[in-house]
All heavy atoms as an XYZ file, in Angstrom:
745
protein
N     -33.767    -13.959    -23.487
C     -32.529    -13.336    -23.920
C     -31.363    -14.157    -23.371
O     -31.340    -14.505    -22.195
C     -32.431    -11.889    -23.414
C     -33.600    -11.057    -23.948
C     -31.105    -11.263    -23.809
C     -33.664     -9.659    -23.367
N     -30.403    -14.415    -24.203
C     -29.202    -15.138    -23.802
C     -28.016    -14.188    -23.977
O     -27.867    -13.542    -25.008
C     -28.992    -16.401    -24.662
C     -27.690    -17.089    -24.293
C     -30.169    -17.341    -24.506
N     -27.178    -14.122    -22.951
C     -25.991    -13.277    -22.994
C     -24.753    -14.162    -22.992
O     -24.708    -15.181    -22.319
C     -25.966    -12.326    -21.792
C     -27.116    -11.359    -21.808
C     -28.294    -11.634    -21.119
C     -27.042    -10.180    -22.541
C     -29.354    -10.749    -21.149
C     -28.106     -9.295    -22.574
C     -29.255     -9.588    -21.875
O     -30.305     -8.711    -21.922
N     -23.739    -13.747    -23.713
C     -22.507    -14.528    -23.801
C     -21.698    -14.455    -22.519
O     -21.040    -15.418    -22.142
C     -21.671    -14.036    -24.984
C     -22.396    -14.206    -26.297
C     -21.568    -14.906    -27.334
O     -20.421    -15.270    -27.056
O     -22.096    -15.096    -28.428
N     -21.721    -13.297    -21.847
C     -20.931    -13.127    -20.628
C     -21.770    -12.430    -19.561
O     -22.802    -11.814    -19.857
C     -19.681    -12.268    -20.882
O     -20.083    -10.926    -21.159
C     -18.841    -12.827    -22.029
N     -21.307    -12.520    -18.330
C     -21.960    -11.824    -17.220
C     -21.906    -10.316    -17.441
O     -22.884     -9.610    -17.193
C     -21.274    -12.219    -15.908
C     -21.977    -11.721    -14.665
C     -23.321    -11.993    -14.424
C     -21.277    -10.996    -13.705
C     -23.956    -11.544    -13.269
C     -21.904    -10.560    -12.545
C     -23.237    -10.834    -12.338
O     -23.854    -10.393    -11.193
N     -20.783     -9.805    -17.947
C     -20.679     -8.368    -18.231
C     -21.678     -7.946    -19.300
O     -22.240     -6.848    -19.227
C     -19.260     -7.992    -18.656
C     -18.294     -7.934    -17.483
O     -18.742     -7.705    -16.341
O     -17.087     -8.131    -17.705
N     -21.905     -8.788    -20.309
C     -22.914     -8.474    -21.329
C     -24.296     -8.351    -20.693
O     -25.061     -7.446    -21.003
C     -22.959     -9.557    -22.414
C     -21.745     -9.555    -23.317
O     -20.977     -8.568    -23.315
O     -21.552    -10.569    -24.025
N     -24.601     -9.275    -19.802
C     -25.891     -9.237    -19.103
C     -26.001     -7.965    -18.276
O     -27.009     -7.255    -18.333
C     -26.029    -10.465    -18.207
C     -27.301    -10.559    -17.382
C     -27.831    -11.976    -17.394
C     -27.080    -10.086    -15.965
N     -24.964     -7.661    -17.511
C     -25.008     -6.499    -16.624
C     -25.053     -5.183    -17.384
O     -25.640     -4.211    -16.909
C     -23.815     -6.511    -15.667
C     -23.796     -7.641    -14.651
C     -22.526     -7.555    -13.806
C     -25.032     -7.634    -13.773
N     -24.469     -5.133    -18.546
C     -24.459     -3.887    -19.319
C     -25.740     -3.686    -20.126
O     -25.949     -2.620    -20.704
C     -23.232     -3.816    -20.226
O     -23.266     -4.842    -21.192
N     -26.610     -4.670    -20.127
C     -27.855     -4.584    -20.892
C     -28.883     -3.670    -20.213
O     -29.117     -3.768    -19.007
C     -28.476     -5.972    -21.051
O     -29.759     -5.872    -21.628
N     -29.500     -2.828    -20.998
C     -30.589     -1.980    -20.497
C     -31.871     -2.784    -20.289
O     -32.823     -2.290    -19.691
C     -30.865     -0.837    -21.478
C     -29.727      0.171    -21.507
O     -28.987      0.282    -20.502
O     -29.575      0.851    -22.538
N     -31.909     -4.010    -20.783
C     -33.074     -4.888    -20.620
C     -33.168     -5.468    -19.208
O     -34.207     -5.959    -18.802
C     -32.993     -6.055    -21.616
C     -32.936     -5.656    -23.062
C     -34.302     -5.312    -23.622
O     -35.284     -5.926    -23.197
O     -34.355     -4.409    -24.470
N     -32.067     -5.413    -18.467
C     -31.982     -6.040    -17.152
C     -31.981     -4.970    -16.064
O     -31.146     -4.073    -16.064
C     -30.692     -6.894    -17.039
C     -30.611     -7.934    -18.151
C     -30.580     -7.528    -15.660
C     -31.719     -8.959    -18.142
N     -32.933     -5.082    -15.126
C     -33.001     -4.153    -13.994
C     -32.437     -4.764    -12.717
O     -31.991     -4.044    -11.820
C     -34.455     -3.750    -13.704
C     -35.075     -2.967    -14.843
O     -34.365     -2.141    -15.445
O     -36.266     -3.187    -15.126
N     -32.509     -6.085    -12.604
C     -32.107     -6.760    -11.368
C     -31.558     -8.137    -11.700
O     -31.898     -8.720    -12.729
C     -33.303     -6.890    -10.434
N     -30.721     -8.634    -10.780
C     -30.181     -9.977    -10.941
C     -30.362    -10.755     -9.651
O     -30.451    -10.183     -8.563
C     -28.683     -9.977    -11.344
C     -28.492     -9.338    -12.707
C     -27.830     -9.290    -10.306
N     -30.406    -12.066     -9.798
C     -30.461    -12.996     -8.670
C     -29.148    -13.750     -8.639
O     -28.745    -14.345     -9.644
C     -31.634    -13.967     -8.840
C     -31.587    -15.129     -7.884
C     -31.882    -14.958     -6.543
C     -31.232    -16.398     -8.337
C     -31.834    -16.026     -5.663
C     -31.188    -17.479     -7.463
C     -31.482    -17.287     -6.125
O     -31.430    -18.343     -5.256
N     -28.463    -13.703     -7.499
C     -27.199    -14.400     -7.347
C     -27.462    -15.666     -6.534
O     -27.680    -15.609     -5.327
C     -26.144    -13.532     -6.624
C     -26.001    -12.149     -7.250
C     -24.812    -14.272     -6.524
C     -25.410    -12.113     -8.621
N     -27.469    -16.792     -7.195
C     -27.698    -18.069     -6.536
C     -26.494    -18.986     -6.665
O     -26.637    -20.202     -6.641
N     -25.337    -18.400     -6.800
C     -24.099    -19.152     -6.970
C     -23.605    -19.683     -5.627
O     -24.178    -19.407     -4.583
C     -23.030    -18.236     -7.572
C     -23.382    -17.620     -8.925
C     -22.387    -16.528     -9.282
C     -23.399    -18.696     -9.994
N     -22.494    -20.402     -5.648
C     -21.895    -20.849     -4.389
C     -21.466    -19.616     -3.587
O     -21.143    -18.569     -4.155
C     -20.727    -21.797     -4.638
S     -19.462    -21.147     -5.713
N     -21.494    -19.759     -2.290
C     -21.305    -18.624     -1.387
C     -20.032    -17.838     -1.658
O     -20.029    -16.611     -1.588
C     -21.321    -19.099      0.077
O     -22.544    -19.803      0.302
C     -21.221    -17.955      1.042
N     -18.960    -18.513     -1.993
C     -17.698    -17.794     -2.191
C     -17.723    -16.828     -3.373
O     -16.852    -15.974     -3.503
C     -16.499    -18.741     -2.298
C     -16.617    -19.822     -3.322
C     -17.224    -21.111     -2.781
O     -17.687    -21.163     -1.629
O     -17.256    -22.075     -3.552
N     -18.727    -16.926     -4.237
C     -18.852    -16.008     -5.376
C     -19.865    -14.889     -5.147
O     -19.949    -13.963     -5.957
C     -19.229    -16.799     -6.629
C     -18.194    -17.823     -7.103
C     -18.734    -18.605     -8.298
C     -16.880    -17.155     -7.445
N     -20.624    -14.943     -4.081
C     -21.676    -13.950     -3.838
C     -21.146    -12.518     -3.861
O     -21.700    -11.653     -4.543
C     -22.371    -14.210     -2.499
C     -23.259    -15.400     -2.509
N     -24.045    -15.728     -1.434
C     -23.504    -16.342     -3.447
C     -24.731    -16.821     -1.704
N     -24.406    -17.219     -2.927
N     -20.114    -12.246     -3.082
C     -19.599    -10.881     -2.967
C     -19.151    -10.343     -4.321
O     -19.559     -9.254     -4.730
C     -18.455    -10.826     -1.949
C     -17.836     -9.468     -1.827
C     -18.478     -8.454     -1.137
C     -16.605     -9.197     -2.398
C     -17.913     -7.191     -1.025
C     -16.025     -7.948     -2.288
C     -16.680     -6.937     -1.606
N     -18.330    -11.102     -5.011
C     -17.774    -10.663     -6.300
C     -18.876    -10.373     -7.322
O     -18.868     -9.321     -7.973
C     -16.843    -11.752     -6.826
C     -16.321    -11.529     -8.222
C     -15.576    -12.742     -8.781
O     -15.235    -13.670     -8.013
O     -15.351    -12.750     -9.995
N     -19.823    -11.283     -7.457
C     -20.862    -11.119     -8.470
C     -21.876    -10.044     -8.076
O     -22.350     -9.292     -8.929
C     -21.548    -12.458     -8.748
C     -20.764    -13.298     -9.731
C     -19.599    -13.944     -9.349
C     -21.177    -13.424    -11.046
C     -18.860    -14.696    -10.243
C     -20.457    -14.175    -11.957
C     -19.299    -14.809    -11.548
O     -18.574    -15.547    -12.455
N     -22.195     -9.965     -6.803
C     -23.116     -8.919     -6.348
C     -22.478     -7.546     -6.518
O     -23.133     -6.594     -6.975
C     -23.514     -9.150     -4.898
N     -21.220     -7.425     -6.159
C     -20.523     -6.139     -6.291
C     -20.511     -5.680     -7.748
O     -20.785     -4.513     -8.040
C     -19.097     -6.259     -5.748
C     -18.339     -4.956     -5.758
C     -16.980     -5.106     -5.105
C     -16.216     -3.788     -5.138
N     -14.898     -3.918     -4.496
N     -20.226     -6.586     -8.662
C     -20.225     -6.237    -10.091
C     -21.595     -5.747    -10.537
O     -21.708     -4.735    -11.229
C     -19.816     -7.438    -10.944
O     -18.477     -7.780    -10.720
N     -22.624     -6.459    -10.132
C     -23.974     -6.075    -10.533
C     -24.339     -4.700     -9.988
O     -24.919     -3.867    -10.703
C     -24.981     -7.121    -10.046
N     -24.002     -4.445     -8.747
C     -24.292     -3.140     -8.144
C     -23.555     -2.039     -8.891
O     -24.118     -0.972     -9.172
C     -23.923     -3.152     -6.648
C     -24.857     -4.086     -5.877
C     -23.962     -1.738     -6.069
C     -24.390     -4.416     -4.469
N     -22.297     -2.292     -9.238
C     -21.508     -1.292     -9.969
C     -22.115     -0.977    -11.333
O     -21.940      0.122    -11.850
C     -20.064     -1.758    -10.106
C     -19.327     -1.729     -8.779
C     -17.958     -2.389     -8.840
O     -17.741     -3.362     -9.576
N     -17.036     -1.874     -8.041
N     -22.841     -1.927    -11.898
C     -23.536     -1.700    -13.169
C     -24.911     -1.064    -12.951
O     -25.654     -0.858    -13.900
C     -23.709     -3.010    -13.928
C     -22.544     -3.376    -14.813
C     -21.529     -4.206    -14.348
C     -22.467     -2.927    -16.127
C     -20.465     -4.573    -15.165
C     -21.414     -3.284    -16.955
C     -20.415     -4.103    -16.467
O     -19.368     -4.465    -17.284
N     -25.281     -0.813    -11.696
C     -26.563     -0.173    -11.412
C     -27.743     -1.120    -11.391
O     -28.878     -0.701    -11.601
N     -27.492     -2.389    -11.097
C     -28.563     -3.388    -11.037
C     -28.955     -3.652     -9.589
O     -28.101     -3.694     -8.698
C     -28.122     -4.709    -11.674
C     -27.573     -4.596    -13.080
C     -28.551     -3.999    -14.049
C     -27.931     -3.927    -15.447
N     -28.721     -3.166    -16.363
N     -30.236     -3.852     -9.354
C     -30.703     -4.325     -8.058
C     -30.285     -5.788     -7.944
O     -30.223     -6.506     -8.945
C     -32.233     -4.217     -7.955
C     -32.733     -2.831     -8.147
N     -32.590     -1.848     -7.197
C     -33.382     -2.257     -9.189
C     -33.128     -0.736     -7.641
N     -33.613     -0.955     -8.850
N     -30.012     -6.232     -6.697
C     -29.461     -7.576     -6.517
C     -30.175     -8.314     -5.389
O     -30.301     -7.792     -4.280
C     -27.952     -7.517     -6.191
C     -27.379     -8.912     -6.052
C     -27.193     -6.734     -7.252
N     -30.633     -9.513     -5.694
C     -31.136    -10.454     -4.695
C     -30.104    -11.566     -4.605
O     -29.818    -12.238     -5.599
C     -32.498    -11.017     -5.098
C     -33.058    -12.129     -4.210
C     -33.287    -11.633     -2.785
C     -34.358    -12.659     -4.802
N     -29.512    -11.734     -3.406
C     -28.451    -12.717     -3.209
C     -28.957    -13.810     -2.288
O     -29.510    -13.535     -1.224
C     -27.195    -12.070     -2.576
C     -26.076    -13.091     -2.442
C     -26.744    -10.880     -3.383
N     -28.749    -15.048     -2.689
C     -29.124    -16.176     -1.831
C     -28.307    -16.109     -0.554
O     -27.195    -15.590     -0.537
C     -28.881    -17.490     -2.584
C     -29.516    -18.686     -1.943
C     -30.983    -18.500     -1.632
O     -31.775    -18.312     -2.569
O     -31.340    -18.541     -0.435
N     -28.876    -16.612      0.539
C     -28.156    -16.559      1.810
C     -27.054    -17.608      1.868
O     -27.190    -18.639      1.228
C     -29.125    -16.698      2.978
C     -29.895    -17.994      3.048
C     -30.891    -17.939      4.200
C     -31.628    -19.205      4.428
N     -32.189    -19.903      3.337
N     -25.994    -17.320      2.551
C     -25.684    -16.060      3.199
C     -25.244    -15.003      2.184
O     -24.677    -15.336      1.143
C     -24.527    -16.406      4.139
C     -23.813    -17.519      3.449
C     -24.904    -18.298      2.739
N     -25.518    -13.764      2.513
C     -25.179    -12.671      1.608
C     -23.692    -12.685      1.269
O     -23.308    -12.629      0.100
C     -25.565    -11.336      2.256
C     -25.254    -10.071      1.482
C     -26.035    -10.034      0.169
C     -25.574     -8.840      2.315
N     -22.855    -12.762      2.294
C     -21.401    -12.801      2.124
C     -20.808    -13.648      3.246
O     -21.514    -14.071      4.157
C     -20.781    -11.392      2.197
O     -21.037    -10.843      3.486
C     -21.332    -10.467      1.123
N     -19.499    -13.836      3.192
C     -18.809    -14.576      4.248
C     -18.559    -13.723      5.482
O     -18.453    -14.241      6.579
C     -17.464    -15.104      3.751
C     -17.555    -16.432      3.051
C     -16.987    -16.602      1.806
C     -18.201    -17.508      3.631
C     -17.059    -17.826      1.155
C     -18.276    -18.735      2.992
C     -17.702    -18.883      1.747
N     -18.423    -12.409      5.294
C     -18.057    -11.555      6.422
C     -18.981    -10.349      6.528
O     -19.588     -9.914      5.535
C     -16.611    -11.030      6.293
O     -16.542    -10.105      5.206
C     -15.615    -12.163      6.077
N     -19.049     -9.807      7.731
C     -19.829     -8.588      7.957
C     -19.225     -7.422      7.181
O     -19.960     -6.563      6.681
C     -19.898     -8.274      9.452
N     -17.903     -7.375      7.062
C     -17.260     -6.293      6.314
C     -17.673     -6.316      4.846
O     -17.942     -5.266      4.249
C     -15.732     -6.386      6.420
C     -15.213     -5.985      7.791
O     -15.944     -5.312      8.556
O     -14.063     -6.355      8.107
N     -17.731     -7.502      4.251
C     -18.172     -7.613      2.851
C     -19.633     -7.187      2.719
O     -19.994     -6.487      1.768
C     -18.003     -9.038      2.338
C     -16.576     -9.450      2.098
C     -16.447    -10.888      1.631
O     -17.394    -11.691      1.802
O     -15.365    -11.214      1.099
N     -20.467     -7.605      3.655
C     -21.883     -7.222      3.615
C     -22.034     -5.712      3.729
O     -22.823     -5.103      2.996
C     -22.651     -7.926      4.730
N     -21.275     -5.095      4.621
C     -21.317     -3.640      4.771
C     -20.858     -2.937      3.506
O     -21.449     -1.940      3.089
C     -20.439     -3.193      5.946
O     -20.976     -3.638      7.156
N     -19.817     -3.479      2.889
C     -19.325     -2.889      1.643
C     -20.392     -2.932      0.553
O     -20.607     -1.949     -0.163
C     -18.055     -3.595      1.177
C     -17.447     -2.973     -0.061
C     -16.151     -3.615     -0.515
O     -15.471     -4.256      0.307
O     -15.822     -3.470     -1.713
N     -21.077     -4.073      0.429
C     -22.154     -4.165     -0.567
C     -23.274     -3.188     -0.264
O     -23.799     -2.531     -1.173
C     -22.709     -5.588     -0.626
C     -21.821     -6.671     -1.229
C     -22.564     -8.007     -1.249
C     -21.351     -6.299     -2.630
N     -23.661     -3.088      1.003
C     -24.750     -2.178      1.387
C     -24.380     -0.729      1.087
O     -25.198      0.032      0.545
C     -25.085     -2.355      2.863
N     -23.160     -0.340      1.424
C     -22.710      1.031      1.164
C     -22.632      1.316     -0.330
O     -23.041      2.387     -0.792
C     -21.356      1.270      1.830
C     -21.437      1.298      3.346
C     -20.085      1.207      4.033
O     -19.032      1.280      3.349
O     -20.080      1.053      5.274
N     -22.121      0.360     -1.088
C     -22.021      0.519     -2.535
C     -23.412      0.634     -3.159
O     -23.648      1.484     -4.019
C     -21.243     -0.647     -3.146
C     -21.024     -0.614     -4.657
C     -20.229      0.618     -5.071
C     -20.317     -1.891     -5.109
N     -24.328     -0.210     -2.716
C     -25.694     -0.161     -3.242
C     -26.337      1.194     -2.967
O     -27.002      1.761     -3.839
C     -26.534     -1.285     -2.642
N     -26.121      1.716     -1.780
C     -26.687      3.026     -1.445
C     -26.099      4.110     -2.342
O     -26.826      4.948     -2.882
C     -26.428      3.354      0.026
C     -27.118      4.627      0.463
C     -27.022      4.879      1.951
O     -26.822      3.912      2.725
O     -27.147      6.046      2.345
N     -24.790      4.078     -2.531
C     -24.139      5.069     -3.403
C     -24.627      4.963     -4.848
O     -24.729      5.965     -5.554
C     -22.616      4.905     -3.371
C     -21.958      5.461     -2.146
C     -20.446      5.628     -2.312
N     -19.738      4.479     -2.854
C     -19.262      3.465     -2.136
N     -19.437      3.431     -0.831
N     -18.621      2.472     -2.732
N     -24.909      3.735     -5.300
C     -25.326      3.506     -6.690
C     -26.835      3.621     -6.880
O     -27.323      3.513     -8.008
C     -24.839      2.141     -7.153
S     -23.038      2.041     -7.294
N     -27.570      3.792     -5.781
C     -29.023      3.964     -5.887
C     -29.773      2.693     -6.227
O     -30.816      2.754     -6.879
N     -29.252      1.554     -5.782
C     -29.920      0.278     -6.019
C     -30.131     -0.450     -4.699
O     -29.598     -0.054     -3.661
C     -29.132     -0.617     -7.008
C     -29.020      0.055     -8.376
C     -27.758     -0.968     -6.466
N     -30.880     -1.526     -4.755
C     -31.168     -2.334     -3.575
C     -30.399     -3.636     -3.664
O     -30.382     -4.283     -4.712
C     -32.681     -2.639     -3.487
C     -32.983     -3.592     -2.347
C     -33.471     -1.350     -3.339
N     -29.768     -4.020     -2.555
C     -29.179     -5.349     -2.426
C     -29.901     -6.007     -1.260
O     -30.115     -5.391     -0.212
C     -27.645     -5.310     -2.211
C     -27.256     -4.561     -0.957
C     -27.059     -6.713     -2.229
N     -30.328     -7.256     -1.467
C     -31.160     -7.923     -0.473
C     -30.779     -9.387     -0.383
O     -30.555    -10.041     -1.396
C     -32.634     -7.789     -0.883
C     -33.610     -8.168      0.190
C     -33.933     -7.279      1.201
C     -34.201     -9.415      0.186
C     -34.838     -7.627      2.193
C     -35.102     -9.783      1.170
C     -35.423     -8.881      2.179
N     -30.699     -9.875      0.850
C     -30.411    -11.286      1.073
C     -31.707    -12.076      0.985
O     -32.714    -11.686      1.570
C     -29.769    -11.465      2.450
C     -29.366    -12.885      2.747
C     -28.664    -12.989      4.095
O     -29.075    -12.295      5.044
O     -27.711    -13.769      4.189
N     -31.674    -13.195      0.280
C     -32.871    -14.002      0.065
C     -33.290    -14.780      1.301
O     -33.124    -15.996      1.346
N     -33.818    -14.070      2.276
C     -34.303    -14.711      3.504
C     -35.812    -14.496      3.577
O     -36.304    -13.724      4.389
C     -33.594    -14.134      4.726
C     -32.111    -14.442      4.713
S     -31.266    -13.996      6.223
C     -32.018    -15.081      7.404
N     -36.529    -15.165      2.730
C     -37.957    -14.936      2.564
C     -38.792    -15.254      3.794
O     -39.891    -14.757      3.938
C     -38.484    -15.730      1.371
C     -38.482    -17.208      1.605
N     -37.346    -17.968      1.467
C     -39.457    -18.047      2.001
C     -37.629    -19.220      1.757
N     -38.894    -19.303      2.078
N     -38.276    -16.075      4.698
C     -39.097    -16.475      5.834
C     -39.508    -15.280      6.682
O     -40.543    -15.307      7.337
C     -38.390    -17.526      6.693
C     -37.287    -16.978      7.557
C     -37.561    -16.486      8.826
C     -35.980    -16.929      7.095
C     -36.551    -15.959      9.615
C     -34.977    -16.415      7.882
C     -35.265    -15.924      9.134
O     -34.266    -15.400      9.906
N     -38.728    -14.219      6.693
C     -39.074    -13.032      7.481
C     -40.425    -12.462      7.067
O     -41.096    -11.822      7.856
C     -38.019    -11.947      7.306
C     -36.708    -12.259      7.946
C     -35.751    -11.114      7.745
N     -34.451    -11.436      8.289
C     -33.389    -10.665      8.148
N     -33.489     -9.536      7.480
N     -32.241    -11.017      8.664
N     -40.786    -12.664      5.827
C     -42.011    -12.088      5.281
C     -43.098    -13.132      5.064
O     -44.166    -12.820      4.560
C     -41.688    -11.349      3.976
C     -40.588    -10.342      4.206
C     -39.279    -10.609      3.840
C     -40.860     -9.144      4.863
C     -38.262     -9.708      4.100
C     -39.853     -8.235      5.121
C     -38.558     -8.514      4.734
O     -37.559     -7.619      4.996
N     -42.822    -14.356      5.440
C     -43.803    -15.422      5.303
C     -44.938    -15.162      6.290
O     -44.704    -14.754      7.437
C     -43.144    -16.778      5.577
C     -44.023    -17.937      5.231
N     -45.038    -18.371      6.044
C     -44.041    -18.725      4.134
C     -45.653    -19.378      5.476
N     -45.060    -19.629      4.314
N     -46.183    -15.386      5.884
C     -47.314    -15.126      6.785
C     -47.196    -15.809      8.151
O     -47.596    -15.232      9.170
C     -48.515    -15.649      6.005
C     -48.108    -15.537      4.572
C     -46.626    -15.805      4.557
N     -46.632    -17.003      8.201
C     -46.477    -17.688      9.482
C     -45.513    -16.924     10.393
O     -45.788    -16.741     11.585
C     -45.979    -19.116      9.270
C     -45.734    -19.926     10.542
C     -47.015    -20.095     11.352
C     -45.146    -21.281     10.192
N     -44.389    -16.466      9.856
C     -43.419    -15.718     10.658
C     -44.010    -14.395     11.132
O     -43.805    -13.984     12.280
C     -42.146    -15.474      9.855
N     -44.762    -13.742     10.269
C     -45.408    -12.479     10.647
C     -46.411    -12.715     11.774
O     -46.462    -11.973     12.760
C     -46.089    -11.827      9.425
C     -46.912    -10.611      9.835
C     -45.042    -11.436      8.386
N     -47.197    -13.773     11.668
C     -48.184    -14.100     12.711
C     -47.502    -14.444     14.026
O     -47.952    -13.995     15.093
C     -49.069    -15.260     12.246
C     -50.090    -15.700     13.266
C     -51.165    -14.631     13.526
N     -52.093    -15.118     14.522
C     -52.401    -14.476     15.642
N     -51.896    -13.282     15.887
N     -53.227    -15.005     16.507
N     -46.423    -15.212     13.977
C     -45.704    -15.549     15.213
C     -45.184    -14.289     15.891
O     -45.284    -14.141     17.112
C     -44.542    -16.507     14.916
C     -44.982    -17.911     14.564
S     -43.644    -19.130     14.406
C     -42.476    -18.325     13.338
N     -44.656    -13.378     15.121
C     -44.147    -12.117     15.673
C     -45.288    -11.329     16.303
O     -45.139    -10.761     17.397
C     -43.455    -11.303     14.584
C     -42.794    -10.050     15.087
C     -42.012     -9.381     13.971
C     -41.206     -8.227     14.480
N     -41.878     -6.972     14.504
N     -46.427    -11.278     15.646
C     -47.600    -10.576     16.197
C     -48.040    -11.181     17.527
O     -48.366    -10.455     18.456
C     -48.760    -10.607     15.201
C     -48.524     -9.755     13.965
O     -47.615     -8.886     13.994
O     -49.257     -9.953     12.982
N     -48.044    -12.503     17.614
C     -48.450    -13.190     18.849
C     -47.485    -12.843     19.995
O     -47.913    -12.498     21.102
C     -48.543    -14.711     18.638
C     -49.749    -15.047     17.763
C     -48.633    -15.450     19.974
C     -49.811    -16.491     17.304
N     -46.197    -12.923     19.717
C     -45.222    -12.607     20.751
C     -45.324    -11.145     21.175
O     -45.347    -10.816     22.356
C     -43.784    -12.934     20.273
C     -42.740    -12.394     21.237
C     -43.628    -14.440     20.080
N     -45.425    -10.248     20.215
C     -45.513     -8.827     20.532
C     -46.786     -8.443     21.265
O     -46.796     -7.492     22.038
C     -45.376     -7.983     19.254
C     -43.979     -8.010     18.700
O     -43.023     -8.327     19.400
N     -43.843     -7.668     17.427
N     -47.857     -9.205     21.048
C     -49.124     -8.886     21.700
C     -49.147     -9.337     23.158
O     -50.021     -8.934     23.932
C     -50.288     -9.573     20.964
O     -50.292    -10.982     21.222
N     -48.230    -10.223     23.546
C     -48.222    -10.743     24.893
C     -49.121    -11.953     25.078
O     -49.254    -12.480     26.174
N     -49.752    -12.395     23.988
C     -50.636    -13.562     24.044
C     -49.894    -14.792     24.564
O     -50.456    -15.608     25.282
C     -51.209    -13.808     22.648
C     -52.201    -14.944     22.547
C     -52.734    -15.092     21.144
O     -52.735    -14.121     20.350
O     -53.135    -16.216     20.804
N     -48.624    -14.922     24.190
C     -47.775    -16.022     24.661
C     -46.505    -15.445     25.249
O     -46.054    -14.380     24.835
C     -47.408    -16.960     23.499
C     -48.514    -17.805     22.913
C     -47.982    -18.579     21.710
C     -49.088    -18.755     23.929
N     -45.938    -16.155     26.163
C     -44.666    -15.733     26.746
C     -44.862    -14.840     27.956
O     -45.960    -14.418     28.287
N     -43.755    -14.585     28.618
C     -43.794    -13.741     29.807
C     -43.291    -12.358     29.505
O     -42.465    -12.120     28.747
C     -42.931    -14.358     30.921
C     -43.507    -15.657     31.430
O     -44.743    -15.795     31.411
O     -42.708    -16.517     31.844
């Protein structure tokens, strides 16, 4: 599907979620628009320039019943999970 404008894409019932991979200075604006249209949003890191903008997106997403998530996949990578398990188990470290 090809849409003429971002608003056309966001207003489509065919779209449940969007990925924001634009330059950082556009993350907040585009993510906020998508959330306002009721779309789930995956935003490339960093989520926003400021903590206030990030909080605003999180609060808006909660009010709109959607998820906004920063694309930091390493947290869920098997290697990162294993490292966390090792540290938490006391196997390494003091």
